[in-house]
N, C-alpha and C positions, 0 to 999 in steps of 0.2 A: 229674885232670882234674875231680870233681866242684868243690873249690876253685875253679874256671877255672868250669867253669859256673855253679855258685852267681853269681859275679860279673856273668856274663855278664845272668844274668835277672834280676838288679839295675840292671846299667844299661839294660836293653829295658824295665824298666815307672817306673825315673825319667824315661827318656825321653819316657815315654807321658803320665806323669801329675804329675810335680812340672814345676811353670812356671821356666824358666832364674832365676834371685835371684842376682846379681852380689852382694848381701849376702853370704849365706849364703859364696859362693863367697870374696871377700874374707876371710873371717871364718878360714876352713880356709889361706887361702893365709895368713895373718899367723900363724897358730898354728904352721904349716911355719917359718916365716922365725924365730922364738922358739923355736926348737929344743923344741916340745912333741911330748910323745908320740902316736904317731895314732891316738887309744883313742874316735875321739866316734864320737859312734851316725853311724849311717850315712844319707843323707838319707832312704832308706824308714821308716830309723825315728826321724827328726827330724819327718816327717808325720803319724807315728800318735801320738806325744807330740800333736801339733798337734791332733787330732784327736779323739783323747780328754777333752784339757781343752776342746776347744770345747763336745765332746757333753755334757759335765754343767755348763754354765756356770761354769764354773771364775773365780771372781773372786782366789782367793788360793794363791798353788803356794809351794812346798815344793822345794827341789831339793839335793840333798846331794851336791856334786862337778862342780863347776863345768867346770872346765880350761879352754879358752878363749871358754867362751860359746856353743856351738855348738849344744848343747840347749837353752842358757837362752834364744836367742835363736827358736828353734821353740817353744817355753811361751809366752814372753810375748808373742809376737804372738799368742797365744790370749786373752790378756785384754781387759776393756775398758779404756777407760780412765783408769777410777779405781779398777783393777787393783793387785795386788801380790805382785809374787814375790821371797821373800827365797831365794838363794841361797848355801853355804858351799865357801870352797876352802879349803886348808891351805898351799897353795906362794904363797909372795906370789909370784912374778914369772906364774904361771898366771894370779893374780889380774890382777894388771895389764896381761896378754893380753885378758884376757876384759873390764875391764873397758871397754880400747881400744873393743874390738870390739862389746860392748852400743852403747855411746856414738854408733858410726857406722851402727848400726841402726836407732840413733833411739829406743833404749828405758831410755837412762839415769835416767829419773825414773819407772821402774815398777819398777825390778832395785835390790835392794837386796844388793850381795856384800858377805859378810861372811868377815874372812880369819881362819884359826884354827883349829885342832883341830875338825873336825864337832859331836863327842860336845860339846864345850865352849860349843860355842854352842848344841845346838839345848837346852842345859840352861840356857841363860838365851833359852829361847821361851815365852811364853805363850800358849794357846791364845784365852783371853778378846782379848790383847791382838794378839798379834801374827795371831793366825788368828782362827776354827780355820780351817785349811787344807782346800781342796777336791779335791786332787790333790798328790802327794808325791813327786818321781821321785829312788830311791836310786840313783846310780854312782860310787860312791866304793869305797875301802879292803870290800876283801870279807869279812875278819876281823872287819870289825866292823858287818856286814850286819843281826844281830839286833837290836841296842842300838839302829841309826838308826832300825830300821823297831820296835823301841817306841819311841820317842818321837814316831816320825811319826805313829803311832795316838794317842799321846796328844795329839797335834799335831791330832786329825783330827774331824770330826764323823760323824755317820748317814750313808751314801751318799757319802764322799769315796772318790777312788782312790787308794793305795799300791802304785805301780811299783819294783821292785825290776830292775834289770839285771846281767848275765850270770853267773847264776844255775848254768845247765846246766854253763861249765866244759869244754866239749867230749865234756862227755861221763864226768867223772870224777866228777860229784859223786856218782856209785853205785858204784866203788869201795871199797868200804869199807876197802881195804886202803892205800889213798894217804893220805900226810902232810902232801901241800901246802894249805899255810895256806888260799887262794881252796879249793878245795874241801870241804876241812872248814868253814871258813865259811860256803858257801851249805848244806851240810847241813847245819849247826847252824840257821840262816836256815828250813830247808821245815819242819824236827821241830820249831820255836818257835811257827811259823806254824799250824802240824798241830793243834799244842794250842791254840792261841787263838780260843775263841769267841765273841768279837768281831767274825771276823771271816771269809770267804769269797773262797777264793781258788782260784787254778791257776796253772798254768806252763805257755808255752809255748815250745818248740824253734822253735829259727830257723835258717835258714840264708841265706848273704849274702853280700855283701864282708868284712863281719866275721868272715865263717867259721861255725865251728858254738858256736853258745850256746845260750841264751833266756833268758826273763824271768817274773820274777814278778808276777800282778796281782791287788791281793786288796780286795775291798770293807770298807767298814767298816760294819755291821747296826747 
């Protein structure tokens, strides 16, 4: 019952607060047609990313984990005409679907999709040339979250936001006995952020259409 209720509440607020959006709907349909896993952010979460980017006047955004470009579209729409979003995707097929979705959304000139292992792509980025990034959204391999966060911090400026999705893992993050790589990776990330004096951070637990999870939000000091 809780998961059904969570989904119903998400649907209720989506109908009230989110305008019909054929472009985003088409992107999700293209993802399904391309047999991509259904792990995109929810519409409400996408709107949150958009609002956060708008609220800080983001001009440069970094995304780690493109999938089919659904969250990419939400974020890129918050950018000014001369803004730029760099997004990293390891899987070539997913990148092809995302490229098509991003072009359909009219954002091809703003979004720079880079295919390859994220740690390698991030290592090539230079804050002075490619950034600094005003907002980074990390939604990729959970076992490497700490390394992605460290790259994001290097590429940020004071006042930048770093958001890491799926850090609660259905509550498994607090199970000290678990050996599940995603939960272990989330705990390692949280402990690294706790030691990092250059950021102020919190974690918000979430329930909804995507189940029980949560995200980490850090502001670079």
